[in-house]
DRENDO-1510 file (C-alpha; in Angstrom, 1 decimal, always signed):
<recs>
REC; n; res; u; v; w
REC; 1; UNK; -4.5; +28.9; -13.5 .
REC; 2; UNK; -8.3; +29.6; -12.9 .
REC; 3; UNK; -9.2; +32.3; -10.3 .
REC; 4; UNK; -10.3; +31.4; -6.9 .
REC; 5; UNK; -13.9; +32.3; -7.6 .
REC; 6; UNK; -14.2; +29.6; -10.0 .
REC; 7; UNK; -12.4; +27.2; -7.5 .
REC; 8; UNK; -15.0; +28.2; -4.7 .
REC; 9; UNK; -18.0; +28.0; -7.1 .
REC; 10; UNK; -16.9; +24.3; -8.4 .
REC; 11; UNK; -16.5; +23.1; -4.7 .
REC; 12; UNK; -19.9; +24.8; -3.7 .
REC; 13; UNK; -21.9; +23.4; -6.7 .
REC; 14; UNK; -21.0; +19.7; -6.6 .
REC; 15; UNK; -20.8; +19.3; -2.7 .
REC; 16; UNK; -24.4; +19.0; -2.1 .
REC; 17; UNK; -25.1; +16.4; -4.9 .
REC; 18; UNK; -22.2; +14.4; -3.6 .
REC; 19; UNK; -23.4; +14.3; +0.1 .
REC; 20; UNK; -27.0; +13.1; -1.1 .
REC; 21; UNK; -25.2; +10.5; -3.0 .
REC; 22; UNK; -22.9; +9.5; -0.2 .
REC; 23; UNK; -25.8; +9.5; +2.2 .
REC; 24; UNK; -27.9; +7.2; +0.1 .
REC; 25; UNK; -25.0; +4.9; -0.5 .
REC; 26; UNK; -24.4; +4.5; +3.3 .
REC; 27; UNK; -27.9; +5.1; +4.4 .
REC; 28; UNK; -28.0; +1.5; +6.3 .
REC; 29; UNK; -25.0; +2.3; +8.1 .
REC; 30; UNK; -25.5; +2.8; +12.0 .
REC; 31; UNK; -22.2; +4.0; +12.8 .
REC; 32; UNK; -20.1; +5.8; +10.0 .
REC; 33; UNK; -16.5; +7.1; +10.5 .
REC; 34; UNK; -15.4; +10.2; +8.2 .
REC; 35; UNK; -11.8; +10.3; +7.7 .
REC; 36; UNK; -10.4; +13.7; +6.6 .
REC; 37; UNK; -13.6; +15.3; +7.7 .
REC; 38; UNK; -12.5; +18.9; +7.9 .
REC; 39; UNK; -15.2; +21.3; +9.4 .
REC; 40; UNK; -17.4; +18.0; +10.1 .
REC; 41; UNK; -20.0; +19.2; +7.5 .
REC; 42; UNK; -20.6; +15.7; +6.1 .
REC; 43; UNK; -20.6; +14.2; +9.7 .
REC; 44; UNK; -23.4; +16.6; +10.4 .
REC; 45; UNK; -25.3; +15.9; +7.2 .
REC; 46; UNK; -25.4; +12.1; +7.7 .
REC; 47; UNK; -26.6; +12.7; +11.3 .
REC; 48; UNK; -29.3; +15.0; +10.4 .
REC; 49; UNK; -30.7; +13.4; +7.3 .
REC; 50; UNK; -30.1; +9.7; +8.2 .
REC; 51; UNK; -29.9; +9.7; +11.9 .
REC; 52; UNK; -26.6; +7.9; +12.0 .
REC; 53; UNK; -23.8; +8.0; +14.6 .
REC; 54; UNK; -21.0; +9.7; +12.7 .
REC; 55; UNK; -17.3; +10.2; +14.0 .
REC; 56; UNK; -15.3; +12.9; +11.9 .
REC; 57; UNK; -11.6; +12.5; +12.0 .
REC; 58; UNK; -9.2; +15.0; +10.9 .
REC; 59; UNK; -5.4; +15.5; +11.8 .
REC; 60; UNK; -5.6; +19.3; +11.3 .
REC; 61; UNK; -7.9; +21.8; +9.8 .
REC; 62; UNK; -8.5; +25.4; +10.3 .
REC; 63; UNK; -12.2; +24.8; +10.1 .
REC; 64; UNK; -12.2; +21.9; +12.5 .
REC; 65; UNK; -14.9; +22.3; +15.2 .
REC; 66; UNK; -13.4; +24.1; +18.2 .
REC; 67; UNK; -15.1; +21.5; +20.5 .
REC; 68; UNK; -14.3; +17.8; +19.6 .
REC; 69; UNK; -17.6; +16.4; +20.8 .
REC; 70; UNK; -20.9; +18.3; +20.3 .
REC; 71; UNK; -22.9; +18.5; +23.5 .
REC; 72; UNK; -26.0; +19.2; +21.3 .
REC; 73; UNK; -26.1; +15.9; +19.3 .
REC; 74; UNK; -24.5; +12.8; +20.7 .
REC; 75; UNK; -24.7; +11.2; +17.5 .
REC; 76; UNK; -21.9; +13.6; +16.2 .
REC; 77; UNK; -18.5; +13.3; +17.3 .
REC; 78; UNK; -15.4; +14.9; +15.8 .
REC; 79; UNK; -11.9; +14.0; +16.7 .
REC; 80; UNK; -8.7; +15.7; +16.0 .
REC; 81; UNK; -6.3; +12.6; +15.2 .
REC; 82; UNK; -4.0; +11.0; +12.6 .
REC; 83; UNK; -6.1; +8.5; +10.7 .
REC; 84; UNK; -3.2; +6.1; +10.8 .
REC; 85; UNK; -4.0; +5.3; +14.4 .
REC; 86; UNK; -7.8; +5.2; +15.1 .
REC; 87; UNK; -7.1; +3.9; +18.6 .
REC; 88; UNK; -10.3; +5.3; +19.9 .
REC; 89; UNK; -12.3; +2.9; +17.7 .
REC; 90; UNK; -12.2; -0.9; +18.5 .
REC; 91; UNK; -11.8; -3.7; +15.8 .
REC; 92; UNK; -15.0; -4.3; +13.9 .
REC; 93; UNK; -16.9; -1.2; +15.6 .
REC; 94; UNK; -18.0; +0.8; +12.6 .
REC; 95; UNK; -20.4; +0.0; +9.6 .
REC; 96; UNK; -18.9; +2.3; +7.1 .
REC; 97; UNK; -15.8; +4.4; +6.4 .
REC; 98; UNK; -16.1; +7.4; +4.2 .
REC; 99; UNK; -13.1; +9.4; +2.8 .
REC; 100; UNK; -14.3; +12.5; +0.9 .
REC; 101; UNK; -11.8; +14.6; -1.2 .
REC; 102; UNK; -9.1; +14.0; +1.4 .
REC; 103; UNK; -7.0; +10.5; +0.5 .
REC; 104; UNK; -4.9; +12.4; -1.8 .
REC; 105; UNK; -3.6; +14.8; +1.0 .
REC; 106; UNK; -2.9; +11.8; +3.5 .
REC; 107; UNK; +0.6; +11.0; +3.7 .
REC; 108; UNK; +0.1; +7.2; +4.6 .
REC; 109; UNK; -2.9; +6.6; +2.7 .
REC; 110; UNK; -2.3; +2.9; +2.4 .
REC; 111; UNK; -1.8; +2.5; +6.1 .
REC; 112; UNK; -4.9; +4.5; +6.5 .
REC; 113; UNK; -6.9; +2.2; +4.4 .
REC; 114; UNK; -5.8; -0.8; +6.3 .
REC; 115; UNK; -6.6; +0.8; +9.6 .
REC; 116; UNK; -10.1; +1.6; +8.2 .
REC; 117; UNK; -10.5; -2.0; +7.4 .
REC; 118; UNK; -9.4; -2.8; +11.0 .
REC; 119; UNK; -12.3; -0.9; +12.5 .
REC; 120; UNK; -14.9; -1.9; +9.9 .
REC; 121; UNK; -17.4; -4.8; +10.9 .
REC; 122; UNK; -17.2; -7.8; +8.6 .
REC; 123; UNK; -19.0; -6.7; +5.5 .
REC; 124; UNK; -18.5; -3.1; +6.2 .
REC; 125; UNK; -18.1; -0.6; +3.3 .
REC; 126; UNK; -15.2; +1.9; +2.7 .
REC; 127; UNK; -16.2; +4.6; +0.3 .
REC; 128; UNK; -13.7; +6.9; -1.2 .
REC; 129; UNK; -15.0; +10.0; -3.1 .
REC; 130; UNK; -11.9; +11.8; -4.8 .
REC; 131; UNK; -11.0; +14.0; -7.6 .
REC; 132; UNK; -9.2; +12.1; -10.6 .
REC; 133; UNK; -5.8; +12.8; -11.8 .
REC; 134; UNK; -5.8; +15.3; -14.9 .
REC; 135; UNK; -9.1; +16.5; -13.9 .
REC; 136; UNK; -10.4; +20.3; -13.6 .
REC; 137; UNK; -9.7; +20.0; -9.8 .
REC; 138; UNK; -6.0; +19.1; -10.4 .
REC; 139; UNK; -5.8; +22.4; -12.5 .
REC; 140; UNK; -7.6; +24.5; -9.9 .
REC; 141; UNK; -5.9; +23.2; -6.8 .
REC; 142; UNK; -2.4; +21.9; -8.4 .
REC; 143; UNK; -2.6; +18.7; -6.2 .
REC; 144; UNK; -1.7; +15.2; -7.1 .
REC; 145; UNK; -4.7; +12.7; -7.5 .
REC; 146; UNK; -5.2; +9.1; -8.3 .
REC; 147; UNK; -6.7; +7.3; -11.2 .
REC; 148; UNK; -9.7; +5.2; -10.6 .
REC; 149; UNK; -7.5; +2.0; -11.2 .
REC; 150; UNK; -4.9; +3.2; -8.6 .
REC; 151; UNK; -7.6; +3.7; -6.1 .
REC; 152; UNK; -9.1; +0.2; -6.8 .
REC; 153; UNK; -5.5; -1.5; -6.5 .
REC; 154; UNK; -5.0; +0.4; -3.2 .
REC; 155; UNK; -8.3; -1.1; -2.0 .
REC; 156; UNK; -7.4; -4.7; -3.0 .
REC; 157; UNK; -4.2; -4.3; -1.5 .
REC; 158; UNK; -5.5; -3.1; +1.7 .
REC; 159; UNK; -7.7; -6.3; +1.8 .
REC; 160; UNK; -11.1; -5.1; +0.8 .
REC; 161; UNK; -13.3; -7.3; -1.4 .
REC; 162; UNK; -15.6; -6.3; -4.2 .
REC; 163; UNK; -13.8; -3.3; -4.9 .
REC; 164; UNK; -14.9; -0.9; -7.7 .
REC; 165; UNK; -13.7; +2.4; -8.7 .
REC; 166; UNK; -15.6; +4.5; -11.5 .
REC; 167; UNK; -15.9; +8.0; -12.6 .
REC; 168; UNK; -19.2; +10.0; -11.8 .
REC; 169; UNK; -20.3; +13.4; -12.1 .
REC; 170; UNK; -19.3; +14.0; -15.9 .
REC; 171; UNK; -16.0; +12.2; -15.2 .
REC; 172; UNK; -14.9; +14.8; -12.5 .
REC; 173; UNK; -15.1; +12.5; -9.4 .
REC; 174; UNK; -14.0; +9.1; -8.6 .
REC; 175; UNK; -16.4; +6.9; -6.5 .
REC; 176; UNK; -14.3; +4.0; -5.2 .
REC; 177; UNK; -15.7; +1.5; -2.7 .
REC; 178; UNK; -14.7; -2.0; -1.2 .
REC; 179; UNK; -16.0; -4.2; +1.4 .
REC; 180; UNK; -14.3; -5.9; +4.5 .
REC; 181; UNK; -14.4; -9.5; +3.9 .
REC; 182; UNK; -17.3; -11.5; +5.9 .
REC; 183; UNK; -14.7; -14.1; +6.8 .
REC; 184; UNK; -13.2; -13.7; +10.3 .
REC; 185; UNK; -9.8; -14.4; +9.1 .
REC; 186; UNK; -6.7; -12.0; +8.5 .
REC; 187; UNK; -5.9; -10.7; +5.1 .
REC; 188; UNK; -3.3; -13.0; +3.4 .
REC; 189; UNK; -3.7; -16.0; +5.8 .
REC; 190; UNK; -5.6; -19.2; +5.2 .
REC; 191; UNK; -8.2; -20.5; +7.6 .
</recs>
């Protein structure tokens, strides 16, 4: 098993590039929800660079900000909550949802994707950035990850359209996305 220095360096080296890529992908979203936000670093990045209103959600983290709401920046909000019940967010109230390096740790990932779909406005995007199965990350952290095909199927099953899942960053990262249908009807029912 690789040492912890390699683990830390791997994470630190790739994270800034991914933040820029996520920011570019979601640059037109006015309100973004970051599920599994940890210390709210991506939340702050999107707010500072793109001026977005960003809410970070994490069930628990040693690094989670001590004050859930930042008084210095009204565009940043960090909520310590289970992502299966986003009761603080109204239906169709956010433009984009991002989940970076966290979906594999979420006990009810499929339910979370459906809940994210509920709060997304019609046409809103969900973006999942995850390590793939059988990757260096899996060897470093000894965790279970998804394949791109599994993530695409999960998005399809949760009712997203135009789903894609591909490997980026020299095949070390999965970039999966989908969009909430524009039609104002419930998934699985005919209008």
